[in-house]
N, C-alpha and C positions, 0 to 999 in steps of 0.2 A: 504494500500500500504506500502510495506517495502522499504524505500528509503535510499540510501547512496549517498551523494553529496560531491565532493571535490572542494576546492577553485581553481580558481574563478568559480562561477556558478550563474545563475539566470534563473528561469523558470516562465512561466505564466500559471496559473491554471484557467480553465474555471469555470463558475458558477456551483453550486452543482447539480442543476437539469440536467445539461448537463453531469456531471460526471457519474451519476447513471442511465442515461436513458436506458441503456441496461439491467440493473438489476431490476430497479423499474420504469418502464415507466409511471406509474400513480402517482408517488410521487408528492405531492402538494408543499412541502417545504423541503429543505435539509440544515442541519447544517453541516458545514465542520470543521474538526479538524486536527491539526498536533501536535503530541507529539514528542518533541525533546529529544532523548535519548543519544545523544553524540554531542559535538561541539556546534556551534552557528549558527544563521541565522537571517535574517531580513524579515519582511512581511509588505505588504502594500495593501490597497484596494483603488480604485479610489477616489480622493478627500480627502484622509486622509494621514497624515504623516506616514512614516515608523516607525515600532516599532521593538525592538530587543528581541530575545528569546535565551535562553541557555539550556543546558542539564538539564532536570527536569521541564522545562516549558511546559505548554499545550497552544497552540495557538487555539483559537476558533473563527470562523467566523459565528455568529448566523444567519445572513441574507443569507449566502451561496453565497456571491458575488464572481465574478471573482477576482483574486488577484495575486500578484507577491511574490515569495519567492526567497531568494538567499543570498549569502555572500556579493554581491555587486549589489544593485538594480539600479545602474547607467548603468549597462551593458544592452544591448538589450536582452530581455528575450527569451529563447528558449521555444517553446510550450511543455508543460508537457506531453500531451497525447501520442505523438509518442515515448516518452522515455520508456513507460511502456512495460515490458516483462511479458506476462502472462504465469504462470506455467501451468494453467489448469482452467477449468470452476469453480471449487470449491476452488481454491487456492488464496492466497493473492498475488496481482500483485507485481512485483519486478522492482526497478529502480536503476541503477548505472550510474552516470553522473557527469561530471565536469572536471576540468583542472589538477587534480593530486596533489593538495595541501592539506591543512588541511581538515579533514573529518568531516562532519555533518551527523548524522543518525536520521531519522525521521520515525515515524509510522503515516501514513496519512489515514484518513477515513471520513465517513459521517454518519449522522443520519437523516433518513426521518421522517417527522411528518406532521400532518394536518396543513393546512394554518391557521385554527382558533387558533391553539396553538401559532403560530408565531405572528399573527396579534394582539392577545389579551395579550400575555405574553412575548414572546421572543423578540418582537420588542423593548422592553424597555432596552435591553442589548446594550453595546457598539458594534460598527461595527466590531471591532477587540478586542478580549480579550486575554491577556497573563497571565495565571494563574500559580502560583508557586505550583507545585505538589511534591516538595521535602520533605516537612515536614509532619509529622503525619502518623500513621500506616495505616489509610484507603487509603490515596492517594498513599503511597508507595506500598501497596499491589496491588492496581488496576494497576498502571503503570508497575510494575514488572511482573504482570500476563499477561498484554497485550504483553510485550516483549516475554514472554515464549510462548504465543499462536502463535505469528508470527513464532517462531522457530519450533513449533509443525506443523504448516501448511507447512513450508518448508520441513519437514520430512515426509509429506504425512500422518500425523496422522488423523484418522477419528474424525470428530466433531470439529476440531480446529476452523473452520470458524464460527460455531454457538456460540462457547464459546467467540470468539473475539467480535462478535456483542453484546452480553450481557455485556461484560466488557466495551465496548465503551459507552453503556448507563450509566453504573455505574460511569465511568470517567466523563461524562458530568454532572451528578447529583452532583458529588463531586466538580467539577469546579464551578457550580452554587452556591453551599453552600459556597464555599470560597469567591466568588465574593460578595455574600450577606453580609457576615461577614465583608467585607472590606468597605462597604458603609458608608459614613459619617452619623452622628447622625441625621442631618436635611434632609436627602434624602427622597424624596417622590416617590410614584409609587408602583406597586404591589410587586416589589422586596423588598422594605422597609416594606411593609405590611406583607410579609412572615416572616420577622424577629420578628415582634410583636406577642407575644403568642396568644392574643385574635383574632386579625385580621387574623393572619396566619391560625388559626383553622377555622375561618369563610370562608376564601378562599378555604380551603380544602373541607369543606362541600359543598360549591357551585359547585366546580369543580367535585366532586365525584358524586353528585346527582342533576344536574341542573334542572331536571323536577319536583322536589318536590316543593310544593307551599310555599316556604320560605317566611317568613316575618322577619323584623328586630328583632321582639320579639322572634321568633323561634331561630334565630341565636344567639342572646344574651343569651337566656336560655341554649342553647347547649354549649356555651363556658364559661358560668359562670360569666357574667358581666351584668350590667344594659343596657337596650335598648339605653338610651341616650349616655352612655359612649361608646358603640360599634359604634353607628352611628357617633359620633364625631371623634373617633379614626380612623375608617375606611375611612371616607372622607378626613381626614387630611393626612393619609399615602398613600392611593390608588389614591386620587384625584377625587373621585366621590362617591356618596352614595352607600350603599350595594345593594339596589334594582336596581339602574341604572346599576351597574356592572353586576348583575345577568342577567338583560335583554339583555345587549350587548353580554354577554357570550352565552346565549341561541341562539341569532341570528347568531353569528359566527358558532356555531355548526350546526345550521339549514342550513347555507350556504354550509358547507361541505357535509351534507346529500343530499342537492339538486344537488350538483355537482357530487357526487360519486355514486348515486343509482337511482332506478326507483320507490321509494316510492312516494305515492301521497302527495300532499301538506298537506292534512288533517292529514295523518299519521305522517308526520314530525312535524306538529304543536303539536300534542299530545305528541310526543317523547321528545320534548324540553320544555314541560310544559305549553302549551297554551290550554285553555279550548275550543276554537273555532277557526276554520280556518280563519274566518273573522278578529278576533282580531290579530291573528298571521300575516296575510297578511298586515294589516295596519301597525303593528310594523316593519315588515321586510322592507316594502317600505320606511318608515320613516328613517330607519337606513341605508339601502343599496342603496336607490335611485331607485330601481326597484321592481316590484312585484316579488313574488317567482317564478312564471312561466317564466317571462321575464328574471330573473336572471339566471335560469337554462338554458334557451336557449342561453344566452350570454356565460355562462361558457362552455357549450358543443361546441359552435362555436370556442372557443379559444384553444381547445385541439388540 
């Protein structure tokens, strides 16, 4: 969304899955972002204090919650949805709203992902992130390219929407990188693990090939440290041993496969690295509280 607001203004934005229901009706989770390209604004989610952002800041709401944006959040929020003027089915929506004072310009969008990615990884992020994207050639290139793509879309240039979607992914990755770099030295969790060379490589191996029969020895050999050193460092930073993390990641992936397709339980068990359907079913029920078949029925009933 290409948005221009003038003071005073305050709008209420719905949850991410509601925003993209027309475009991605099967989206399991949605990350919302607002790139401030001019002026300033405040943002808040329920139960959290408001935070400020200025030109060059990227606001990220990893959980995709409903939130409020504005120059003055004490004002009653106007619903954001009715303010959108759509140029066409393939164009970036346009918003112009406010009282005629100082202007704030924002590029607003979302990224859809599997719920397993959020539950296991993104849930560790703050509910609202404000990331400074002013410094560094990578960040400046991404943000200026997004602004350029918005202008290309307004000019009806072919492919502008596709380019904008890819740039949004790059911008989110850059924001994550900057957030990880800002974490305190004693921070724990998978984000801190990514910052550690050995643990970060181990996480990458697990995520890229979860069905492989990994052992701690295999991971340690692949990243070039001893088994005991990796086990100790992984547990200290991520908060759980490598094999426990691998098991939970496999079951989160299995949950997505059960929800989103018609594969048999046995096929899904093999795809996420289990040798037998029985072993998979026991592990799944222990972690999720339901058998795979019951969990699939429950997920289908909630759609």
